[in-house]
C-alpha positions in Angstrom: 0.0 0.0 0.0 2.9 2.4 0.8 4.2 1.8 -2.7 0.9 2.9 -4.2 0.9 6.1 -2.2 4.5 6.8 -3.2 3.7 6.2 -6.9 0.7 8.5 -6.6 2.8 11.2 -4.9 5.5 10.9 -7.6 3.0 11.2 -10.4 1.2 14.1 -8.7 4.5 16.0 -8.3 5.4 15.4 -11.9 2.1 16.6 -13.4 2.8 20.4 -13.1 6.0 19.9 -15.2 4.2 17.8 -17.7 1.4 20.4 -18.1 3.5 23.4 -18.7 2.5 25.4 -21.8 4.9 26.3 -24.5 6.3 29.8 -24.6 4.8 30.5 -28.0 1.4 29.4 -29.4 2.1 26.1 -31.2 5.8 26.4 -30.2 8.1 23.6 -29.1 9.7 24.9 -25.9 8.4 26.0 -22.5 9.6 29.4 -21.2 11.7 28.0 -18.4 13.7 25.9 -20.9 14.1 28.8 -23.3 15.7 31.0 -20.6 17.7 28.2 -18.9 19.0 26.5 -22.0 19.2 29.2 -24.6 18.8 32.8 -23.7 20.6 33.0 -20.3 23.8 31.1 -21.4 24.1 32.9 -24.7 23.3 36.3 -23.2 25.9 35.6 -20.4 28.5 34.9 -23.1 27.5 38.0 -25.0 27.9 40.1 -21.8 31.4 38.6 -21.3 32.3 39.7 -24.8 30.7 43.1 -24.3 32.8 43.6 -21.1 36.0 42.7 -23.1 36.6 39.5 -21.1 35.9 36.9 -23.7 39.0 34.8 -24.6 40.0 34.5 -28.3 40.1 30.8 -28.3 43.2 29.4 -26.6 45.4 32.3 -27.8 45.6 33.8 -24.3 44.3 37.1 -25.7 40.8 38.6 -25.3 38.4 39.4 -28.2 37.8 43.1 -28.6 34.5 44.2 -27.2 31.8 45.0 -29.8 30.7 48.6 -30.3 27.1 47.6 -29.7 25.4 44.4 -28.6 21.9 43.9 -27.4 20.4 41.0 -25.4 18.8 38.2 -27.4 15.1 37.6 -27.0 12.9 34.8 -28.1 10.8 35.6 -31.2 7.6 33.5 -31.7 7.2 34.5 -35.3 10.7 33.2 -36.1 10.0 30.0 -34.1 6.9 29.5 -36.2 8.8 30.1 -39.4 11.4 27.6 -38.4 8.8 25.0 -37.5 6.9 25.5 -40.8 10.2 25.3 -42.8 11.4 22.1 -41.1 8.0 20.4 -41.1 8.1 20.1 -44.9 10.6 17.3 -45.0 13.8 15.9 -43.5 16.7 18.0 -44.5 20.4 17.1 -44.4 23.7 18.7 -45.2 23.4 18.1 -48.9 19.8 19.3 -49.1 19.4 22.3 -46.7 16.1 24.2 -46.4 15.6 27.3 -48.5 15.0 30.8 -47.0 12.7 33.6 -48.0 13.0 37.3 -47.9 15.8 38.8 -45.9 16.4 35.8 -43.7 19.9 34.3 -43.5 20.3 30.7 -44.4 22.4 28.9 -41.8 21.8 25.2 -41.5 23.8 22.4 -40.0 22.5 18.8 -39.8 25.5 17.5 -37.9 24.3 17.6 -34.4 20.8 16.0 -34.4 22.1 12.5 -35.0 24.4 12.7 -31.9 22.1 13.9 -29.1 18.9 13.0 -27.4 15.6 14.2 -29.0 14.2 16.2 -26.1 14.5 19.7 -24.6 17.8 18.8 -22.9 19.3 18.5 -26.4 19.1 22.3 -26.5 21.3 22.5 -23.4 23.7 20.0 -24.9 23.9 22.0 -28.2 24.4 25.4 -26.5 27.0 24.0 -24.1 29.0 22.3 -26.7 28.9 25.2 -29.1 29.9 27.7 -26.4 32.8 25.4 -25.4 33.9 25.2 -29.0 33.9 29.0 -29.3 36.2 29.2 -26.3 38.5 26.7 -28.0 38.7 28.2 -31.5 40.9 31.3 -32.1 39.7 33.9 -34.6 42.9 34.7 -36.5 43.9 38.3 -37.0 41.7 39.5 -34.1 43.5 41.5 -31.4 42.2 42.9 -28.1 42.9 46.6 -29.1 41.4 46.5 -32.5 38.6 49.0 -33.2 37.5 47.0 -36.2 37.8 43.4 -37.1 38.8 41.9 -40.4 38.7 38.1 -40.5 41.7 36.3 -42.0 42.2 32.7 -43.0 39.2 30.5 -43.4 36.7 32.7 -41.6 33.8 30.5 -42.5 35.1 27.6 -40.4 36.2 29.9 -37.6 32.8 31.7 -37.4 30.6 28.6 -37.8 30.4 28.0 -34.0 29.0 31.6 -33.5 26.4 31.0 -36.2 25.6 27.6 -34.6 24.8 29.3 -31.3 22.7 32.0 -33.1 20.7 29.4 -35.0 20.2 26.8 -32.3 16.4 27.0 -32.6 16.5 25.5 -36.1 18.5 22.5 -34.8 16.1 22.1 -31.9 13.1 22.1 -34.2 14.8 19.6 -36.5 15.1 17.3 -33.4 11.4 17.8 -32.6 10.3 17.1 -36.1 12.6 14.1 -36.4 11.1 12.7 -33.1 7.6 13.1 -34.5 8.5 11.2 -37.7 9.8 8.1 -35.9 
């Protein structure tokens, strides 16, 4: 009988978490996860950069602070657009989704096959991308520079920054992949 009460107590305490609404209408993530897994970690890193304390990879130098940088906020319209785009089919590296209007097309299908298909995947993606940024040095960028000109293969060096910026698309790819299985 004690086991039955314990099971009922465990289920009862889990229900509020299971019943949380998504942040956006027809969205994929609840607000707490958006802040804990995406916005807070990325905005903390952006603040470190803004304060002039962000390391330039393992070079031992700091990246120059930007002249202006705002906090990131969640945009429900962009989330809906990403959901609609990725709902059409399974995309991969050789067949990325197209974009419309003035939207940037940044797509990477590398991560979804290596991580779990739930909201903790966002935390894993953000954490690994932020760690990678701390590891990779941007060549030709010096702490005292008032402007930055990227040298070498800037595309590979900057990809981790784009990955963090576009984490939503990867999350939604995971959500859509999970629904297809």
